[in-house]
LOPAZA-772510 format. One record per residue (C-alpha): residue number from 1; residue in one letter; chain; x, y, z. Coordinates in Angstrom, 2 decimals, always signed. Layout:
N
ATOM|seq|type|mol|px|py|pz
ATOM|NUM|A|A|X|Y|Z $
...
//
This chain:
288
ATOM|seq|type|mol|px|py|pz
ATOM|1|M|A|+0.00|+0.00|+0.00 $
ATOM|2|T|A|+1.36|+3.44|-0.91 $
ATOM|3|D|A|+1.33|+6.66|+1.14 $
ATOM|4|Q|A|-1.32|+7.93|-1.24 $
ATOM|5|D|A|-3.54|+4.93|-0.40 $
ATOM|6|E|A|-3.04|+5.37|+3.35 $
ATOM|7|R|A|-3.26|+9.18|+3.29 $
ATOM|8|P|A|-5.75|+10.13|+0.55 $
ATOM|9|H|A|-5.37|+13.84|+1.29 $
ATOM|10|L|A|-1.65|+13.69|+0.43 $
ATOM|11|K|A|-1.06|+15.26|-2.98 $
ATOM|12|S|A|+1.77|+16.43|-5.20 $
ATOM|13|L|A|+2.02|+19.75|-6.98 $
ATOM|14|S|A|+4.39|+21.05|-9.66 $
ATOM|15|V|A|+5.81|+24.49|-8.97 $
ATOM|16|G|A|+8.11|+25.47|-11.81 $
ATOM|17|Q|A|+10.55|+22.60|-12.26 $
ATOM|18|Q|A|+9.96|+21.19|-8.79 $
ATOM|19|R|A|+7.27|+19.00|-7.24 $
ATOM|20|F|A|+6.10|+19.53|-3.67 $
ATOM|21|D|A|+4.22|+16.99|-1.56 $
ATOM|22|Y|A|+1.35|+18.59|+0.31 $
ATOM|23|F|A|-1.55|+17.62|+2.54 $
ATOM|24|D|A|-4.92|+19.27|+1.94 $
ATOM|25|V|A|-8.01|+18.52|+4.04 $
ATOM|26|G|A|-11.24|+20.29|+4.95 $
ATOM|27|S|A|-12.94|+23.20|+3.21 $
ATOM|28|G|A|-13.55|+26.90|+3.62 $
ATOM|29|M|A|-10.92|+29.46|+4.52 $
ATOM|30|P|A|-7.41|+28.28|+3.52 $
ATOM|31|V|A|-4.87|+27.94|+6.35 $
ATOM|32|V|A|-1.32|+26.96|+5.35 $
ATOM|33|F|A|+1.00|+25.39|+7.97 $
ATOM|34|L|A|+4.76|+25.76|+7.48 $
ATOM|35|H|A|+7.06|+23.35|+9.36 $
ATOM|36|G|A|+10.44|+24.12|+10.87 $
ATOM|37|A|A|+13.85|+22.42|+10.73 $
ATOM|38|L|A|+13.90|+18.60|+10.70 $
ATOM|39|G|A|+10.22|+18.64|+9.74 $
ATOM|40|D|A|+8.21|+17.94|+6.59 $
ATOM|41|V|A|+4.61|+17.51|+5.44 $
ATOM|42|R|A|+4.05|+15.00|+8.27 $
ATOM|43|T|A|+4.80|+17.55|+11.01 $
ATOM|44|F|A|+1.51|+19.42|+10.75 $
ATOM|45|E|A|-0.60|+16.64|+9.26 $
ATOM|46|P|A|-2.19|+15.77|+12.66 $
ATOM|47|H|A|-3.03|+19.44|+13.24 $
ATOM|48|C|A|-4.59|+19.73|+9.79 $
ATOM|49|R|A|-6.81|+16.73|+10.54 $
ATOM|50|M|A|-7.90|+18.25|+13.86 $
ATOM|51|L|A|-8.78|+21.57|+12.21 $
ATOM|52|A|A|-10.46|+20.21|+9.08 $
ATOM|53|A|A|-13.93|+20.96|+10.46 $
ATOM|54|Q|A|-13.05|+24.67|+10.80 $
ATOM|55|C|A|-11.02|+25.38|+7.66 $
ATOM|56|R|A|-9.20|+24.09|+4.63 $
ATOM|57|A|A|-5.94|+23.03|+6.29 $
ATOM|58|I|A|-2.89|+22.70|+4.04 $
ATOM|59|T|A|+0.74|+21.83|+4.74 $
ATOM|60|Y|A|+3.65|+20.89|+2.50 $
ATOM|61|T|A|+7.25|+19.71|+2.57 $
ATOM|62|Q|A|+9.60|+22.60|+2.02 $
ATOM|63|R|A|+12.50|+22.34|-0.42 $
ATOM|64|Y|A|+15.38|+20.08|+0.75 $
ATOM|65|F|A|+13.34|+18.66|+3.64 $
ATOM|66|G|A|+11.59|+15.30|+3.79 $
ATOM|67|T|A|+12.56|+12.06|+2.07 $
ATOM|68|A|A|+12.42|+13.12|-1.60 $
ATOM|69|D|A|+15.50|+13.36|-3.81 $
ATOM|70|W|A|+15.92|+17.07|-4.40 $
ATOM|71|P|A|+17.92|+18.19|-7.45 $
ATOM|72|E|A|+21.35|+19.63|-6.73 $
ATOM|73|D|A|+20.88|+22.52|-9.18 $
ATOM|74|G|A|+18.12|+24.18|-7.18 $
ATOM|75|P|A|+18.43|+27.47|-5.30 $
ATOM|76|P|A|+20.71|+27.48|-2.25 $
ATOM|77|F|A|+19.14|+26.40|+1.03 $
ATOM|78|G|A|+17.94|+29.37|+3.01 $
ATOM|79|I|A|+15.15|+31.68|+4.05 $
ATOM|80|E|A|+15.01|+33.51|+0.73 $
ATOM|81|A|A|+14.49|+30.29|-1.25 $
ATOM|82|H|A|+11.86|+29.01|+1.17 $
ATOM|83|A|A|+10.00|+32.34|+1.18 $
ATOM|84|R|A|+9.87|+32.37|-2.61 $
ATOM|85|D|A|+8.77|+28.72|-2.65 $
ATOM|86|L|A|+5.97|+29.62|-0.23 $
ATOM|87|I|A|+4.83|+32.39|-2.56 $
ATOM|88|A|A|+4.96|+30.08|-5.59 $
ATOM|89|F|A|+3.11|+27.31|-3.72 $
ATOM|90|I|A|+0.27|+29.64|-2.69 $
ATOM|91|E|A|-0.01|+30.95|-6.24 $
ATOM|92|A|A|-0.09|+27.38|-7.59 $
ATOM|93|I|A|-2.89|+26.14|-5.32 $
ATOM|94|D|A|-4.65|+29.47|-5.94 $
ATOM|95|P|A|-6.91|+29.56|-2.87 $
ATOM|96|G|A|-6.98|+33.35|-2.59 $
ATOM|97|P|A|-5.25|+35.10|+0.35 $
ATOM|98|V|A|-4.33|+32.55|+3.00 $
ATOM|99|L|A|-3.93|+32.49|+6.75 $
ATOM|100|L|A|-0.46|+31.21|+7.59 $
ATOM|101|V|A|+0.80|+29.29|+10.64 $
ATOM|102|A|A|+4.60|+28.96|+10.84 $
ATOM|103|W|A|+6.95|+27.43|+13.39 $
ATOM|104|S|A|+10.58|+28.23|+14.24 $
ATOM|105|Y|A|+12.87|+28.33|+11.15 $
ATOM|106|A|A|+9.79|+28.82|+8.96 $
ATOM|107|G|A|+8.83|+31.97|+10.84 $
ATOM|108|H|A|+11.42|+34.13|+9.10 $
ATOM|109|A|A|+10.47|+32.64|+5.72 $
ATOM|110|A|A|+6.87|+33.62|+6.48 $
ATOM|111|L|A|+7.90|+37.18|+7.37 $
ATOM|112|R|A|+9.98|+37.46|+4.20 $
ATOM|113|A|A|+7.11|+36.17|+2.04 $
ATOM|114|G|A|+4.79|+38.68|+3.71 $
ATOM|115|Q|A|+7.29|+41.41|+2.94 $
ATOM|116|L|A|+7.54|+40.40|-0.73 $
ATOM|117|R|A|+3.86|+39.60|-1.43 $
ATOM|118|P|A|+1.59|+40.87|+1.35 $
ATOM|119|E|A|-1.54|+40.48|-0.79 $
ATOM|120|L|A|-1.19|+36.68|-0.58 $
ATOM|121|F|A|-1.72|+36.63|+3.21 $
ATOM|122|R|A|-4.67|+37.59|+5.39 $
ATOM|123|A|A|-2.75|+37.13|+8.64 $
ATOM|124|M|A|+0.06|+35.07|+10.18 $
ATOM|125|L|A|+0.50|+33.16|+13.44 $
ATOM|126|I|A|+4.17|+32.43|+14.15 $
ATOM|127|Y|A|+5.34|+30.20|+16.97 $
ATOM|128|E|A|+8.89|+31.25|+17.96 $
ATOM|129|T|A|+10.42|+32.71|+14.83 $
ATOM|130|G|A|+14.08|+31.79|+14.74 $
ATOM|131|F|A|+16.24|+34.66|+13.41 $
ATOM|132|Q|A|+17.26|+37.79|+15.27 $
ATOM|133|T|A|+17.68|+40.30|+12.40 $
ATOM|134|F|A|+15.14|+42.73|+13.91 $
ATOM|135|M|A|+16.59|+42.72|+17.43 $
ATOM|136|T|A|+18.09|+46.09|+18.43 $
ATOM|137|D|A|+19.01|+45.79|+22.13 $
ATOM|138|E|A|+22.76|+45.02|+22.25 $
ATOM|139|R|A|+22.49|+43.19|+25.57 $
ATOM|140|E|A|+19.73|+40.96|+24.19 $
ATOM|141|I|A|+21.70|+40.29|+21.01 $
ATOM|142|A|A|+24.72|+39.29|+23.14 $
ATOM|143|A|A|+22.52|+37.03|+25.28 $
ATOM|144|F|A|+21.04|+35.46|+22.14 $
ATOM|145|K|A|+24.52|+34.60|+20.83 $
ATOM|146|A|A|+25.74|+33.42|+24.22 $
ATOM|147|D|A|+22.82|+30.99|+24.44 $
ATOM|148|L|A|+23.06|+29.51|+20.93 $
ATOM|149|E|A|+26.80|+29.33|+20.28 $
ATOM|150|P|A|+27.48|+26.56|+22.84 $
ATOM|151|M|A|+24.49|+24.65|+21.49 $
ATOM|152|F|A|+25.59|+24.73|+17.85 $
ATOM|153|G|A|+29.28|+23.96|+18.40 $
ATOM|154|P|A|+28.73|+20.20|+18.92 $
ATOM|155|I|A|+26.16|+20.15|+16.09 $
ATOM|156|F|A|+28.67|+21.58|+13.62 $
ATOM|157|G|A|+31.21|+19.05|+14.87 $
ATOM|158|A|A|+28.86|+16.11|+14.32 $
ATOM|159|V|A|+28.01|+17.27|+10.79 $
ATOM|160|K|A|+31.68|+17.75|+9.94 $
ATOM|161|E|A|+32.32|+14.15|+11.02 $
ATOM|162|G|A|+29.35|+12.88|+8.98 $
ATOM|163|R|A|+27.34|+11.88|+12.08 $
ATOM|164|L|A|+24.11|+13.36|+10.76 $
ATOM|165|E|A|+21.73|+11.45|+13.02 $
ATOM|166|D|A|+23.78|+12.55|+16.03 $
ATOM|167|A|A|+23.58|+16.12|+14.74 $
ATOM|168|A|A|+19.81|+15.85|+14.47 $
ATOM|169|R|A|+19.56|+14.52|+18.03 $
ATOM|170|L|A|+21.75|+17.36|+19.29 $
ATOM|171|L|A|+19.63|+19.93|+17.46 $
ATOM|172|I|A|+16.42|+18.61|+19.01 $
ATOM|173|D|A|+17.90|+18.34|+22.53 $
ATOM|174|G|A|+19.42|+21.80|+22.18 $
ATOM|175|S|A|+16.27|+23.41|+20.81 $
ATOM|176|A|A|+14.28|+21.91|+23.67 $
ATOM|177|G|A|+16.93|+22.95|+26.18 $
ATOM|178|E|A|+16.80|+19.47|+27.69 $
ATOM|179|D|A|+19.35|+16.64|+27.40 $
ATOM|180|G|A|+17.60|+13.47|+26.29 $
ATOM|181|Y|A|+14.55|+15.30|+24.95 $
ATOM|182|F|A|+14.91|+13.61|+21.54 $
ATOM|183|D|A|+14.59|+10.15|+23.08 $
ATOM|184|R|A|+11.52|+11.15|+25.12 $
ATOM|185|Q|A|+9.55|+12.21|+22.07 $
ATOM|186|S|A|+7.00|+10.06|+20.30 $
ATOM|187|E|A|+8.24|+7.45|+17.86 $
ATOM|188|A|A|+6.55|+9.36|+15.02 $
ATOM|189|S|A|+8.42|+12.58|+15.86 $
ATOM|190|R|A|+11.76|+10.80|+16.14 $
ATOM|191|R|A|+11.20|+9.09|+12.79 $
ATOM|192|I|A|+10.45|+12.36|+11.01 $
ATOM|193|E|A|+13.52|+14.04|+12.53 $
ATOM|194|L|A|+15.90|+11.19|+11.74 $
ATOM|195|E|A|+14.59|+10.90|+8.19 $
ATOM|196|N|A|+15.32|+14.62|+7.84 $
ATOM|197|A|A|+18.87|+14.28|+9.20 $
ATOM|198|P|A|+20.40|+14.24|+5.68 $
ATOM|199|M|A|+19.48|+17.93|+5.31 $
ATOM|200|M|A|+21.64|+18.95|+8.29 $
ATOM|201|P|A|+24.67|+19.97|+6.14 $
ATOM|202|R|A|+22.44|+22.26|+4.07 $
ATOM|203|L|A|+20.85|+23.72|+7.21 $
ATOM|204|L|A|+24.21|+24.61|+8.73 $
ATOM|205|A|A|+25.58|+26.00|+5.44 $
ATOM|206|Q|A|+22.46|+28.01|+4.60 $
ATOM|207|T|A|+22.61|+31.42|+3.01 $
ATOM|208|P|A|+22.30|+34.31|+5.49 $
ATOM|209|P|A|+18.67|+35.22|+6.21 $
ATOM|210|P|A|+17.24|+38.42|+4.70 $
ATOM|211|K|A|+17.93|+41.27|+7.12 $
ATOM|212|I|A|+14.39|+42.14|+8.11 $
ATOM|213|S|A|+14.89|+45.09|+10.45 $
ATOM|214|A|A|+12.62|+46.34|+13.20 $
ATOM|215|E|A|+11.46|+49.07|+10.80 $
ATOM|216|D|A|+10.75|+46.44|+8.13 $
ATOM|217|L|A|+8.74|+44.44|+10.63 $
ATOM|218|R|A|+6.66|+47.48|+11.61 $
ATOM|219|A|A|+6.02|+48.22|+7.93 $
ATOM|220|L|A|+4.61|+44.76|+7.11 $
ATOM|221|Q|A|+1.14|+44.99|+5.63 $
ATOM|222|V|A|+0.12|+41.64|+7.15 $
ATOM|223|G|A|-1.22|+41.18|+10.67 $
ATOM|224|I|A|+1.23|+39.08|+12.70 $
ATOM|225|T|A|+0.55|+37.22|+15.93 $
ATOM|226|I|A|+3.59|+35.84|+17.78 $
ATOM|227|A|A|+3.39|+32.98|+20.27 $
ATOM|228|C|A|+6.20|+31.71|+22.48 $
ATOM|229|G|A|+6.67|+29.03|+25.13 $
ATOM|230|E|A|+7.23|+30.20|+28.69 $
ATOM|231|R|A|+9.84|+27.43|+29.17 $
ATOM|232|S|A|+11.64|+27.87|+25.84 $
ATOM|233|R|A|+15.38|+28.42|+25.89 $
ATOM|234|P|A|+16.50|+32.07|+26.25 $
ATOM|235|A|A|+17.48|+32.65|+22.62 $
ATOM|236|Y|A|+14.05|+31.68|+21.29 $
ATOM|237|K|A|+12.28|+33.76|+23.93 $
ATOM|238|L|A|+14.48|+36.79|+23.24 $
ATOM|239|V|A|+13.65|+36.79|+19.53 $
ATOM|240|S|A|+9.95|+36.21|+20.13 $
ATOM|241|E|A|+9.73|+38.90|+22.80 $
ATOM|242|A|A|+11.53|+41.37|+20.53 $
ATOM|243|A|A|+8.97|+40.67|+17.80 $
ATOM|244|M|A|+6.16|+41.06|+20.32 $
ATOM|245|R|A|+7.42|+44.53|+21.28 $
ATOM|246|I|A|+7.64|+45.63|+17.64 $
ATOM|247|L|A|+4.36|+44.23|+16.31 $
ATOM|248|P|A|+0.94|+45.33|+17.61 $
ATOM|249|G|A|-0.28|+41.78|+18.29 $
ATOM|250|P|A|-2.13|+40.39|+20.17 $
ATOM|251|H|A|+0.62|+37.95|+21.19 $
ATOM|252|H|A|+0.74|+34.89|+23.44 $
ATOM|253|M|A|+3.21|+33.56|+26.02 $
ATOM|254|I|A|+2.17|+29.93|+26.53 $
ATOM|255|P|A|+2.44|+28.82|+30.20 $
ATOM|256|G|A|+4.60|+25.75|+30.74 $
ATOM|257|A|A|+5.37|+25.30|+27.03 $
ATOM|258|N|A|+8.74|+24.88|+25.34 $
ATOM|259|H|A|+9.92|+25.19|+21.73 $
ATOM|260|F|A|+8.31|+21.87|+20.76 $
ATOM|261|W|A|+4.88|+22.65|+22.16 $
ATOM|262|P|A|+3.13|+22.41|+18.72 $
ATOM|263|D|A|+4.39|+18.81|+18.40 $
ATOM|264|E|A|+4.27|+17.92|+22.10 $
ATOM|265|N|A|+0.68|+19.03|+22.58 $
ATOM|266|P|A|-1.02|+19.33|+19.18 $
ATOM|267|E|A|-4.50|+19.51|+20.72 $
ATOM|268|A|A|-3.57|+22.59|+22.77 $
ATOM|269|F|A|-1.78|+24.15|+19.80 $
ATOM|270|C|A|-4.93|+23.66|+17.71 $
ATOM|271|V|A|-6.95|+25.45|+20.38 $
ATOM|272|L|A|-4.61|+28.43|+19.97 $
ATOM|273|V|A|-5.03|+28.24|+16.18 $
ATOM|274|R|A|-8.83|+28.03|+16.45 $
ATOM|275|D|A|-8.95|+31.04|+18.78 $
ATOM|276|W|A|-6.70|+32.95|+16.38 $
ATOM|277|L|A|-8.88|+32.04|+13.39 $
ATOM|278|E|A|-11.97|+33.27|+15.22 $
ATOM|279|A|A|-10.19|+36.55|+15.95 $
ATOM|280|V|A|-8.78|+37.26|+12.47 $
ATOM|281|A|A|-11.43|+35.66|+10.23 $
ATOM|282|P|A|-14.67|+35.32|+12.22 $
ATOM|283|S|A|-16.98|+35.59|+9.21 $
ATOM|284|D|A|-15.26|+32.63|+7.53 $
ATOM|285|N|A|-15.05|+30.37|+10.57 $
ATOM|286|P|A|-17.98|+27.97|+11.11 $
ATOM|287|A|A|-16.90|+27.60|+14.76 $
ATOM|288|A|A|-17.14|+31.33|+15.41 $
//
């Protein structure tokens, strides 16, 4: 039995010279979910199923993620490529302006896409966007670097030695801020992350992210809601809190949650998404 037989809502779409696997379930207002590092179309598939009664829930595997063989002559791995892929994907499925939910690495790609093509987005909900380009407080920038540099040193070392699965484990433990967190996850989460381990060299060698400044963030013509876990490691909280100060919101600090809250507690994350949908698109939401 193929994936298509087991998951009838899994589809494939040509965008230029590339094909993207995507999951599309439900009807009504289109909500696109964008996964972070070591994720793929499977990351948000459970959430899409939970929300199918409220919206048309869509998620896809971003370029160089997942288990497909990606061509070597594509654009370099990085935020700019993923932002432009997001734009092309939305244009290809042609649902009209979408509501976008992004997590971690994907948050900056979402912001960049909103900067380039704001008319494609009704609003965005971003859980812990990952890059600090809009931070302005020098003490916070120093604290951000001090928190992440010790985390990424061993990850770079593992990738250099070709130990990609070890690098993936270190990235998950480090992002959670807890030794052994990878092993405590569900089998499904571990499988997705390990099957994405081959993209670790690309992730660490990515092109620098577009320098979206605080002024650029304020000028965005898309409503942005930021959410962050109360227990997330300092670097992630610093970036999220900086975005919360710049953008009008409303924003959410999730009690007791860490960076992996969307995966750790998908039901609670979907409650946040439903509440957000009711706030930003009440006329389109049957649950409103």
